[in-house]
py3Dmol code that shows the C-alpha trace and the ligand (Angstrom):
import py3Dmol

protein = """\
ATOM      1  CA  MET A   1     -29.647  11.865 -44.160  1.00  0.00           C
ATOM      2  CA  ARG A   2     -31.038  12.127 -47.534  1.00  0.00           C
ATOM      3  CA  PHE A   3     -33.328   9.236 -48.358  1.00  0.00           C
ATOM      4  CA  GLY A   4     -35.080   9.554 -51.718  1.00  0.00           C
ATOM      5  CA  LYS A   5     -37.284  12.476 -51.556  1.00  0.00           C
ATOM      6  CA  PHE A   6     -37.301  12.743 -47.931  1.00  0.00           C
ATOM      7  CA  GLU A   7     -34.595  13.792 -45.217  1.00  0.00           C
ATOM      8  CA  LEU A   8     -34.476  11.463 -42.195  1.00  0.00           C
ATOM      9  CA  ILE A   9     -33.173  13.099 -39.159  1.00  0.00           C
ATOM     10  CA  SER A  10     -32.675  11.140 -35.847  1.00  0.00           C
ATOM     11  CA  LEU A  11     -33.246  13.704 -33.088  1.00  0.00           C
ATOM     12  CA  SER A  12     -32.353  13.336 -29.477  1.00  0.00           C
ATOM     13  CA  ASP A  13     -34.254  13.890 -26.341  1.00  0.00           C
ATOM     14  CA  GLY A  14     -31.361  12.728 -24.037  1.00  0.00           C
ATOM     15  CA  ILE A  15     -31.094   9.362 -22.453  1.00  0.00           C
ATOM     16  CA  MET A  16     -32.714   7.280 -19.604  1.00  0.00           C
ATOM     17  CA  ARG A  17     -31.338   4.466 -17.553  1.00  0.00           C
ATOM     18  CA  VAL A  18     -33.600   1.336 -17.126  1.00  0.00           C
ATOM     19  CA  ASP A  19     -33.228  -2.008 -15.618  1.00  0.00           C
ATOM     20  CA  GLY A  20     -30.871  -4.147 -17.826  1.00  0.00           C
ATOM     21  CA  GLY A  21     -32.951  -7.233 -17.037  1.00  0.00           C
ATOM     22  CA  ALA A  22     -36.137  -5.797 -17.767  1.00  0.00           C
ATOM     23  CA  MET A  23     -34.583  -4.394 -21.126  1.00  0.00           C
ATOM     24  CA  PHE A  24     -33.628  -7.952 -22.249  1.00  0.00           C
ATOM     25  CA  GLY A  25     -36.471 -10.237 -20.671  1.00  0.00           C
ATOM     26  CA  VAL A  26     -35.611 -13.802 -20.554  1.00  0.00           C
ATOM     27  CA  VAL A  27     -32.073 -13.257 -21.688  1.00  0.00           C
ATOM     28  CA  PRO A  28     -29.444 -13.898 -18.914  1.00  0.00           C
ATOM     29  CA  ARG A  29     -27.168 -11.047 -18.079  1.00  0.00           C
ATOM     30  CA  VAL A  30     -24.036 -12.746 -19.125  1.00  0.00           C
ATOM     31  CA  PHE A  31     -25.141 -12.532 -22.738  1.00  0.00           C
ATOM     32  CA  TRP A  32     -26.503  -8.911 -22.564  1.00  0.00           C
ATOM     33  CA  GLU A  33     -23.869  -7.356 -20.496  1.00  0.00           C
ATOM     34  CA  LYS A  34     -21.299  -7.970 -23.232  1.00  0.00           C
ATOM     35  CA  THR A  35     -22.801  -5.069 -25.457  1.00  0.00           C
ATOM     36  CA  ASN A  36     -24.840  -3.108 -22.584  1.00  0.00           C
ATOM     37  CA  GLN A  37     -22.501  -2.762 -19.471  1.00  0.00           C
ATOM     38  CA  PRO A  38     -24.884  -2.188 -16.528  1.00  0.00           C
ATOM     39  CA  ASP A  39     -24.170   0.351 -13.636  1.00  0.00           C
ATOM     40  CA  GLU A  40     -23.866  -0.527 -10.069  1.00  0.00           C
ATOM     41  CA  LYS A  41     -27.861  -0.490  -9.940  1.00  0.00           C
ATOM     42  CA  ASN A  42     -28.045  -3.063 -12.732  1.00  0.00           C
ATOM     43  CA  ARG A  43     -29.445  -0.207 -15.143  1.00  0.00           C
ATOM     44  CA  ILE A  44     -28.349   0.341 -18.872  1.00  0.00           C
ATOM     45  CA  SER A  45     -28.213   3.578 -20.611  1.00  0.00           C
ATOM     46  CA  ILE A  46     -30.558   3.846 -23.654  1.00  0.00           C
ATOM     47  CA  GLY A  47     -31.194   6.813 -25.909  1.00  0.00           C
ATOM     48  CA  VAL A  48     -34.477   8.511 -26.535  1.00  0.00           C
ATOM     49  CA  ASN A  49     -34.259   9.239 -30.164  1.00  0.00           C
ATOM     50  CA  PRO A  50     -37.501  10.499 -32.020  1.00  0.00           C
ATOM     51  CA  LEU A  51     -37.378  10.706 -35.876  1.00  0.00           C
ATOM     52  CA  LEU A  52     -38.019  13.861 -37.882  1.00  0.00           C
ATOM     53  CA  ILE A  53     -39.263  13.158 -41.408  1.00  0.00           C
ATOM     54  CA  LYS A  54     -38.760  16.066 -43.637  1.00  0.00           C
ATOM     55  CA  ALA A  55     -40.809  16.048 -46.865  1.00  0.00           C
ATOM     56  CA  ASP A  56     -41.552  18.496 -49.434  1.00  0.00           C
ATOM     57  CA  GLY A  57     -44.237  20.786 -47.748  1.00  0.00           C
ATOM     58  CA  CYS A  58     -44.673  18.371 -44.774  1.00  0.00           C
ATOM     59  CA  ASN A  59     -42.712  17.848 -41.569  1.00  0.00           C
ATOM     60  CA  ILE A  60     -43.458  14.666 -39.736  1.00  0.00           C
ATOM     61  CA  LEU A  61     -42.332  14.065 -36.040  1.00  0.00           C
ATOM     62  CA  VAL A  62     -42.229  10.581 -34.948  1.00  0.00           C
ATOM     63  CA  ASP A  63     -42.537  10.468 -30.991  1.00  0.00           C
ATOM     64  CA  THR A  64     -41.733  13.083 -28.754  1.00  0.00           C
ATOM     65  CA  GLY A  65     -39.468  11.696 -25.899  1.00  0.00           C
ATOM     66  CA  ASN A  66     -39.830  12.132 -22.305  1.00  0.00           C
ATOM     67  CA  GLY A  67     -40.776  15.882 -22.310  1.00  0.00           C
ATOM     68  CA  ASP A  68     -40.045  18.415 -19.406  1.00  0.00           C
ATOM     69  CA  LYS A  69     -43.107  17.695 -17.103  1.00  0.00           C
ATOM     70  CA  PHE A  70     -41.349  15.148 -14.709  1.00  0.00           C
ATOM     71  CA  SER A  71     -40.452  15.814 -11.076  1.00  0.00           C
ATOM     72  CA  GLU A  72     -37.009  15.510  -9.952  1.00  0.00           C
ATOM     73  CA  LYS A  73     -37.922  12.481  -7.970  1.00  0.00           C
ATOM     74  CA  LEU A  74     -39.171  10.764 -11.311  1.00  0.00           C
ATOM     75  CA  LEU A  75     -36.370  11.973 -13.126  1.00  0.00           C
ATOM     76  CA  LYS A  76     -34.137  10.296 -10.780  1.00  0.00           C
ATOM     77  CA  ILE A  77     -36.079   7.010 -10.769  1.00  0.00           C
ATOM     78  CA  TYR A  78     -36.081   6.630 -14.421  1.00  0.00           C
ATOM     79  CA  GLY A  79     -32.479   7.999 -14.855  1.00  0.00           C
ATOM     80  CA  ILE A  80     -33.525  10.564 -17.331  1.00  0.00           C
ATOM     81  CA  GLU A  81     -31.021  13.262 -18.532  1.00  0.00           C
ATOM     82  CA  ARG A  82     -31.882  15.410 -21.146  1.00  0.00           C
ATOM     83  CA  ASP A  83     -28.629  17.160 -22.136  1.00  0.00           C
ATOM     84  CA  THR A  84     -29.968  17.458 -25.464  1.00  0.00           C
ATOM     85  CA  ALA A  85     -33.635  18.185 -25.224  1.00  0.00           C
ATOM     86  CA  LEU A  86     -36.112  17.512 -28.316  1.00  0.00           C
ATOM     87  CA  LEU A  87     -36.739  21.025 -29.083  1.00  0.00           C
ATOM     88  CA  GLU A  88     -33.130  21.935 -29.116  1.00  0.00           C
ATOM     89  CA  SER A  89     -32.458  19.076 -31.194  1.00  0.00           C
ATOM     90  CA  LEU A  90     -35.301  20.088 -33.600  1.00  0.00           C
ATOM     91  CA  SER A  91     -33.911  23.696 -33.728  1.00  0.00           C
ATOM     92  CA  ASP A  92     -30.658  22.181 -34.881  1.00  0.00           C
ATOM     93  CA  ALA A  93     -32.453  20.567 -37.683  1.00  0.00           C
ATOM     94  CA  GLY A  94     -33.810  23.980 -38.677  1.00  0.00           C
ATOM     95  CA  LEU A  95     -37.490  23.803 -37.153  1.00  0.00           C
ATOM     96  CA  ARG A  96     -39.485  25.263 -34.683  1.00  0.00           C
ATOM     97  CA  PRO A  97     -42.332  23.582 -32.928  1.00  0.00           C
ATOM     98  CA  GLU A  98     -44.961  25.593 -35.054  1.00  0.00           C
ATOM     99  CA  GLY A  99     -43.263  23.880 -38.311  1.00  0.00           C
ATOM    100  CA  ILE A 100     -44.293  20.215 -37.370  1.00  0.00           C
ATOM    101  CA  ASP A 101     -47.411  19.355 -39.408  1.00  0.00           C
ATOM    102  CA  ILE A 102     -47.872  15.946 -38.168  1.00  0.00           C
ATOM    103  CA  VAL A 103     -46.884  14.006 -34.862  1.00  0.00           C
ATOM    104  CA  ILE A 104     -47.051  10.335 -34.842  1.00  0.00           C
ATOM    105  CA  ASN A 105     -47.031   8.627 -31.491  1.00  0.00           C
ATOM    106  CA  THR A 106     -45.819   5.037 -32.030  1.00  0.00           C
ATOM    107  CA  HIS A 107     -47.668   4.550 -28.619  1.00  0.00           C
ATOM    108  CA  LEU A 108     -48.448   6.389 -25.441  1.00  0.00           C
ATOM    109  CA  HIS A 109     -46.007   5.306 -22.989  1.00  0.00           C
ATOM    110  CA  PHE A 110     -44.372   8.495 -21.345  1.00  0.00           C
ATOM    111  CA  ASP A 111     -41.168   8.188 -23.064  1.00  0.00           C
ATOM    112  CA  HIS A 112     -42.766   8.284 -26.397  1.00  0.00           C
ATOM    113  CA  CYS A 113     -45.208  11.039 -25.869  1.00  0.00           C
ATOM    114  CA  GLY A 114     -43.982  12.985 -22.931  1.00  0.00           C
ATOM    115  CA  GLY A 115     -43.050  16.032 -25.237  1.00  0.00           C
ATOM    116  CA  ASN A 116     -46.559  16.217 -26.725  1.00  0.00           C
ATOM    117  CA  THR A 117     -47.696  18.789 -24.279  1.00  0.00           C
ATOM    118  CA  PHE A 118     -45.976  21.351 -21.934  1.00  0.00           C
ATOM    119  CA  VAL A 119     -47.057  23.413 -19.035  1.00  0.00           C
ATOM    120  CA  ASP A 120     -47.448  27.129 -20.064  1.00  0.00           C
ATOM    121  CA  LYS A 121     -46.433  29.988 -17.632  1.00  0.00           C
ATOM    122  CA  SER A 122     -50.201  30.108 -16.305  1.00  0.00           C
ATOM    123  CA  GLY A 123     -49.752  26.284 -15.377  1.00  0.00           C
ATOM    124  CA  LYS A 124     -51.920  25.211 -18.194  1.00  0.00           C
ATOM    125  CA  LEU A 125     -51.075  22.243 -20.395  1.00  0.00           C
ATOM    126  CA  GLN A 126     -50.709  23.065 -24.017  1.00  0.00           C
ATOM    127  CA  PRO A 127     -49.848  21.207 -27.361  1.00  0.00           C
ATOM    128  CA  THR A 128     -46.032  21.495 -27.940  1.00  0.00           C
ATOM    129  CA  PHE A 129     -46.820  21.431 -31.557  1.00  0.00           C
ATOM    130  CA  PRO A 130     -49.715  23.782 -31.975  1.00  0.00           C
ATOM    131  CA  ASN A 131     -50.019  23.342 -35.817  1.00  0.00           C
ATOM    132  CA  ALA A 132     -49.803  19.562 -35.932  1.00  0.00           C
ATOM    133  CA  ARG A 133     -52.231  16.658 -36.010  1.00  0.00           C
ATOM    134  CA  TYR A 134     -51.295  14.038 -33.239  1.00  0.00           C
ATOM    135  CA  ILE A 135     -51.895  10.470 -34.640  1.00  0.00           C
ATOM    136  CA  VAL A 136     -52.572   7.454 -32.314  1.00  0.00           C
ATOM    137  CA  GLN A 137     -54.018   3.963 -32.951  1.00  0.00           C
ATOM    138  CA  LYS A 138     -57.354   3.282 -31.615  1.00  0.00           C
ATOM    139  CA  ALA A 139     -56.454   0.299 -29.815  1.00  0.00           C
ATOM    140  CA  GLU A 140     -53.693   2.199 -28.094  1.00  0.00           C
ATOM    141  CA  TRP A 141     -56.067   5.021 -27.097  1.00  0.00           C
ATOM    142  CA  GLU A 142     -58.323   2.493 -25.432  1.00  0.00           C
ATOM    143  CA  ASP A 143     -55.604   1.090 -23.499  1.00  0.00           C
ATOM    144  CA  ALA A 144     -54.109   4.374 -22.431  1.00  0.00           C
ATOM    145  CA  THR A 145     -57.485   5.430 -21.189  1.00  0.00           C
ATOM    146  CA  ASN A 146     -58.189   2.178 -19.582  1.00  0.00           C
ATOM    147  CA  THR A 147     -55.228   1.103 -17.645  1.00  0.00           C
ATOM    148  CA  ASN A 148     -54.583  -1.546 -15.087  1.00  0.00           C
ATOM    149  CA  GLU A 149     -52.200  -2.414 -12.362  1.00  0.00           C
ATOM    150  CA  LEU A 150     -49.579  -3.585 -14.830  1.00  0.00           C
ATOM    151  CA  THR A 151     -49.883  -0.741 -17.334  1.00  0.00           C
ATOM    152  CA  LYS A 152     -50.700   2.336 -15.545  1.00  0.00           C
ATOM    153  CA  ALA A 153     -47.253   3.542 -14.471  1.00  0.00           C
ATOM    154  CA  SER A 154     -46.495   3.946 -18.283  1.00  0.00           C
ATOM    155  CA  TYR A 155     -49.451   6.067 -19.159  1.00  0.00           C
ATOM    156  CA  LEU A 156     -49.587   9.765 -17.934  1.00  0.00           C
ATOM    157  CA  PRO A 157     -52.790  11.364 -19.078  1.00  0.00           C
ATOM    158  CA  GLU A 158     -51.381  14.890 -19.138  1.00  0.00           C
ATOM    159  CA  ASN A 159     -49.280  13.618 -22.217  1.00  0.00           C
ATOM    160  CA  TYR A 160     -52.689  13.096 -24.414  1.00  0.00           C
ATOM    161  CA  MET A 161     -55.813  14.018 -22.601  1.00  0.00           C
ATOM    162  CA  PRO A 162     -55.501  17.807 -23.003  1.00  0.00           C
ATOM    163  CA  LEU A 163     -54.737  17.207 -26.749  1.00  0.00           C
ATOM    164  CA  MET A 164     -57.919  14.971 -27.388  1.00  0.00           C
ATOM    165  CA  ASP A 165     -59.972  17.690 -25.400  1.00  0.00           C
ATOM    166  CA  ALA A 166     -58.688  20.462 -27.706  1.00  0.00           C
ATOM    167  CA  GLY A 167     -59.369  18.524 -30.752  1.00  0.00           C
ATOM    168  CA  TYR A 168     -55.759  17.797 -31.877  1.00  0.00           C
ATOM    169  CA  VAL A 169     -55.877  13.804 -31.930  1.00  0.00           C
ATOM    170  CA  ASP A 170     -56.640  11.713 -34.925  1.00  0.00           C
ATOM    171  CA  ILE A 171     -57.445   8.145 -33.942  1.00  0.00           C
ATOM    172  CA  LEU A 172     -56.651   5.689 -36.780  1.00  0.00           C
ATOM    173  CA  ASP A 173     -57.390   1.994 -36.916  1.00  0.00           C
ATOM    174  CA  GLY A 174     -54.644  -0.073 -38.719  1.00  0.00           C
ATOM    175  CA  ASN A 175     -52.187   0.751 -41.574  1.00  0.00           C
ATOM    176  CA  ILE A 176     -52.693   3.869 -43.190  1.00  0.00           C
ATOM    177  CA  GLU A 177     -50.372   6.152 -45.751  1.00  0.00           C
ATOM    178  CA  LEU A 178     -50.311   9.562 -43.895  1.00  0.00           C
ATOM    179  CA  PHE A 179     -48.394  11.285 -46.306  1.00  0.00           C
ATOM    180  CA  PRO A 180     -47.449   9.934 -49.872  1.00  0.00           C
ATOM    181  CA  GLY A 181     -44.495   7.502 -49.020  1.00  0.00           C
ATOM    182  CA  VAL A 182     -45.094   7.719 -45.377  1.00  0.00           C
ATOM    183  CA  THR A 183     -47.342   4.888 -43.718  1.00  0.00           C
ATOM    184  CA  VAL A 184     -48.147   3.666 -40.208  1.00  0.00           C
ATOM    185  CA  VAL A 185     -47.825  -0.065 -39.712  1.00  0.00           C
ATOM    186  CA  MET A 186     -49.245  -1.967 -37.054  1.00  0.00           C
ATOM    187  CA  THR A 187     -46.560  -3.915 -34.987  1.00  0.00           C
ATOM    188  CA  PRO A 188     -48.402  -5.096 -31.905  1.00  0.00           C
ATOM    189  CA  GLY A 189     -46.407  -7.009 -29.161  1.00  0.00           C
ATOM    190  CA  HIS A 190     -44.941  -4.249 -26.993  1.00  0.00           C
ATOM    191  CA  ASN A 191     -48.426  -3.392 -26.492  1.00  0.00           C
ATOM    192  CA  ARG A 192     -51.721  -4.149 -28.446  1.00  0.00           C
ATOM    193  CA  GLY A 193     -51.916  -0.828 -30.267  1.00  0.00           C
ATOM    194  CA  HIS A 194     -48.010  -0.388 -31.272  1.00  0.00           C
ATOM    195  CA  GLN A 195     -47.359   1.261 -34.571  1.00  0.00           C
ATOM    196  CA  SER A 196     -44.102   1.728 -36.630  1.00  0.00           C
ATOM    197  CA  VAL A 197     -43.536   3.932 -39.404  1.00  0.00           C
ATOM    198  CA  LYS A 198     -42.587   2.926 -43.069  1.00  0.00           C
ATOM    199  CA  ILE A 199     -40.877   5.419 -45.216  1.00  0.00           C
ATOM    200  CA  GLU A 200     -40.755   4.683 -48.955  1.00  0.00           C
ATOM    201  CA  SER A 201     -39.267   6.625 -51.790  1.00  0.00           C
ATOM    202  CA  GLU A 202     -37.371   6.133 -54.989  1.00  0.00           C
ATOM    203  CA  GLY A 203     -37.523   2.471 -54.470  1.00  0.00           C
ATOM    204  CA  LYS A 204     -35.821   2.487 -51.022  1.00  0.00           C
ATOM    205  CA  THR A 205     -37.510   1.574 -47.624  1.00  0.00           C
ATOM    206  CA  ALA A 206     -36.655   2.794 -44.260  1.00  0.00           C
ATOM    207  CA  PHE A 207     -38.528   1.594 -40.984  1.00  0.00           C
ATOM    208  CA  PHE A 208     -38.800   3.466 -37.685  1.00  0.00           C
ATOM    209  CA  LEU A 209     -39.234   0.436 -35.202  1.00  0.00           C
ATOM    210  CA  GLY A 210     -40.367   2.166 -32.154  1.00  0.00           C
ATOM    211  CA  ASP A 211     -40.336  -0.129 -29.173  1.00  0.00           C
ATOM    212  CA  MET A 212     -40.800  -3.323 -31.282  1.00  0.00           C
ATOM    213  CA  ILE A 213     -37.060  -3.652 -31.736  1.00  0.00           C
ATOM    214  CA  PRO A 214     -35.691  -0.762 -29.462  1.00  0.00           C
ATOM    215  CA  THR A 215     -32.043  -1.219 -30.006  1.00  0.00           C
ATOM    216  CA  ALA A 216     -29.844  -2.974 -32.442  1.00  0.00           C
ATOM    217  CA  ALA A 217     -29.031  -5.376 -29.558  1.00  0.00           C
ATOM    218  CA  HIS A 218     -32.598  -6.689 -29.799  1.00  0.00           C
ATOM    219  CA  ILE A 219     -32.431  -7.954 -33.206  1.00  0.00           C
ATOM    220  CA  PRO A 220     -32.237 -11.711 -32.278  1.00  0.00           C
ATOM    221  CA  LEU A 221     -35.870 -13.010 -32.195  1.00  0.00           C
ATOM    222  CA  SER A 222     -35.610 -14.201 -28.516  1.00  0.00           C
ATOM    223  CA  TYR A 223     -34.408 -10.620 -27.243  1.00  0.00           C
ATOM    224  CA  ILE A 224     -37.927  -9.471 -26.195  1.00  0.00           C
ATOM    225  CA  MET A 225     -38.358  -7.094 -23.268  1.00  0.00           C
ATOM    226  CA  GLY A 226     -39.722  -7.824 -19.955  1.00  0.00           C
ATOM    227  CA  TYR A 227     -41.923  -4.719 -20.579  1.00  0.00           C
ATOM    228  CA  ASP A 228     -43.333  -6.368 -23.882  1.00  0.00           C
ATOM    229  CA  LEU A 229     -46.975  -7.297 -22.787  1.00  0.00           C
ATOM    230  CA  TYR A 230     -47.499  -9.879 -25.680  1.00  0.00           C
ATOM    231  CA  PRO A 231     -44.251 -11.591 -26.256  1.00  0.00           C
ATOM    232  CA  LEU A 232     -45.365 -14.474 -28.329  1.00  0.00           C
ATOM    233  CA  GLU A 233     -47.173 -12.158 -30.708  1.00  0.00           C
ATOM    234  CA  LEU A 234     -44.197  -9.708 -30.886  1.00  0.00           C
ATOM    235  CA  LEU A 235     -42.179 -12.954 -31.791  1.00  0.00           C
ATOM    236  CA  GLU A 236     -44.102 -13.485 -34.937  1.00  0.00           C
ATOM    237  CA  VAL A 237     -44.260  -9.788 -35.813  1.00  0.00           C
ATOM    238  CA  LYS A 238     -40.438  -9.541 -35.477  1.00  0.00           C
ATOM    239  CA  ARG A 239     -39.973 -12.695 -37.770  1.00  0.00           C
ATOM    240  CA  LYS A 240     -42.100 -11.260 -40.442  1.00  0.00           C
ATOM    241  CA  ILE A 241     -40.670  -7.746 -40.432  1.00  0.00           C
ATOM    242  CA  LEU A 242     -37.218  -8.898 -40.123  1.00  0.00           C
ATOM    243  CA  ARG A 243     -37.696 -11.193 -42.988  1.00  0.00           C
ATOM    244  CA  GLU A 244     -39.171  -8.176 -45.122  1.00  0.00           C
ATOM    245  CA  ALA A 245     -36.280  -5.851 -44.090  1.00  0.00           C
ATOM    246  CA  LEU A 246     -33.684  -8.263 -45.066  1.00  0.00           C
ATOM    247  CA  GLU A 247     -35.230  -9.093 -48.468  1.00  0.00           C
ATOM    248  CA  GLY A 248     -35.997  -5.391 -49.183  1.00  0.00           C
ATOM    249  CA  ASP A 249     -32.660  -4.050 -47.739  1.00  0.00           C
ATOM    250  CA  TRP A 250     -34.367  -1.589 -45.424  1.00  0.00           C
ATOM    251  CA  LEU A 251     -32.871   1.059 -43.386  1.00  0.00           C
ATOM    252  CA  MET A 252     -33.585   0.208 -39.690  1.00  0.00           C
ATOM    253  CA  ILE A 253     -34.061   3.126 -37.523  1.00  0.00           C
ATOM    254  CA  PHE A 254     -33.797   2.417 -33.706  1.00  0.00           C
ATOM    255  CA  GLU A 255     -35.608   4.701 -31.140  1.00  0.00           C
ATOM    256  CA  HIS A 256     -33.674   3.491 -28.027  1.00  0.00           C
ATOM    257  CA  ASP A 257     -30.113   2.555 -29.022  1.00  0.00           C
ATOM    258  CA  PRO A 258     -27.412   4.612 -27.292  1.00  0.00           C
ATOM    259  CA  GLU A 259     -25.182   4.463 -30.231  1.00  0.00           C
ATOM    260  CA  THR A 260     -26.463   3.035 -33.476  1.00  0.00           C
ATOM    261  CA  ARG A 261     -29.277   5.398 -34.618  1.00  0.00           C
ATOM    262  CA  MET A 262     -29.760   3.706 -38.053  1.00  0.00           C
ATOM    263  CA  GLY A 263     -28.342   0.900 -39.792  1.00  0.00           C
ATOM    264  CA  TYR A 264     -28.837  -2.047 -42.598  1.00  0.00           C
ATOM    265  CA  LEU A 265     -29.592  -5.634 -41.645  1.00  0.00           C
ATOM    266  CA  LYS A 266     -27.171  -8.241 -43.002  1.00  0.00           C
ATOM    267  CA  GLU A 267     -27.111 -12.010 -42.462  1.00  0.00           C
ATOM    268  CA  ALA A 268     -24.157 -13.776 -41.950  1.00  0.00           C
ATOM    269  CA  ASN A 269     -23.536 -17.328 -40.790  1.00  0.00           C
ATOM    270  CA  GLY A 270     -27.396 -17.641 -40.172  1.00  0.00           C
ATOM    271  CA  LYS A 271     -27.148 -14.510 -37.822  1.00  0.00           C
ATOM    272  CA  LEU A 272     -28.849 -11.319 -38.387  1.00  0.00           C
ATOM    273  CA  THR A 273     -26.709  -8.219 -37.387  1.00  0.00           C
ATOM    274  CA  ILE A 274     -26.921  -4.415 -38.019  1.00  0.00           C
ATOM    275  CA  ILE A 275     -24.172  -2.537 -40.093  1.00  0.00           C
ATOM    276  CA  PRO A 276     -24.390   0.961 -38.659  1.00  0.00           C
ATOM    277  CA  SER A 277     -25.085   3.686 -41.154  1.00  0.00           C
ATOM    278  CA  LEU A 278     -25.556   6.515 -38.379  1.00  0.00           C
ATOM    279  CA  SER A 279     -24.177   6.082 -34.960  1.00  0.00           C
ATOM    280  CA  SER A 280     -23.306   8.665 -32.097  1.00  0.00           C
ATOM    281  CA  ASN A 281     -20.868   7.805 -29.476  1.00  0.00           C
ATOM    282  CA  LYS A 282     -22.920   9.891 -27.122  1.00  0.00           C
ATOM    283  CA  ALA A 283     -23.255   6.853 -24.726  1.00  0.00           C
ATOM    284  CA  ASP A 284     -19.441   7.090 -24.188  1.00  0.00           C
ATOM    285  CA  LYS A 285     -19.931  10.108 -22.332  1.00  0.00           C
ATOM    286  CA  TYR A 286     -22.127   8.494 -19.531  1.00  0.00           C
TER     287      TYR A 286
END
"""
ligand_1 = """\
1
ZN
Zn -40.014 3.207 -25.065
"""
view = py3Dmol.view(width=600, height=400)
view.addModel(protein, "pdb")
view.setStyle({"model": 0}, {"cartoon": {"style": "trace"}})
view.addModel(ligand_1, "xyz")
view.setStyle({"model": 1}, {"stick": {}})
view.zoomTo()
view.show()
């Protein structure tokens, strides 16, 4: 999609199946099952959709999906299916991994940075994007390298430690414009160091939400995931961002929605909803 001076392309690294209850936190199943029908194990399908921002002279990739380092057993546990893998999707967009200049990791949970590295023929971990700088927030780096019983299953060091050791990582602290019109914005709540990405051009704004609002179904303020570590902080961040998005007519970009990749926020009868502007019916296949 053309967006001012940029091209925004929602890529795909397949899908995963996660517990519906964990995805919707305190919201009872009778509400969320209307839009997200669970399977016999109570799991719902979600998309894994990194974003490619093509700018004049700079290609920026936001998140890298689950990658291909998982064992069969873990693929099964997380219900990961990569019918379309990130690099194929990137190739469809006309780019090779060497063409990526910046990789932004919204955070370092495995479904957002699994494609940061790959195992080469000699069994060594290598950067998937050899010419890129990888961008991570300081708070997130601290948490990813000091895990506890609650957080450790989400952080897999093979996705980021080899990059740090080889000098590929830039640690930022707070909101920073990385390229004219592309700014990382702190949106804590899912975890402490979560960042989203704001894209501004020719008077228009788009916002890649990451896990702050993972799907269009999570627009209502109380729809906060069981996975979110700081729910009350997230509630206030959501309130602020949604107000700004509505006033500024932002294009909202969802990383985990199985159908609606992008859409505009509209208020009707005091309720916020998303009018899709880009959707795939991939989910129908599963
Ligand atoms: Zn996620």
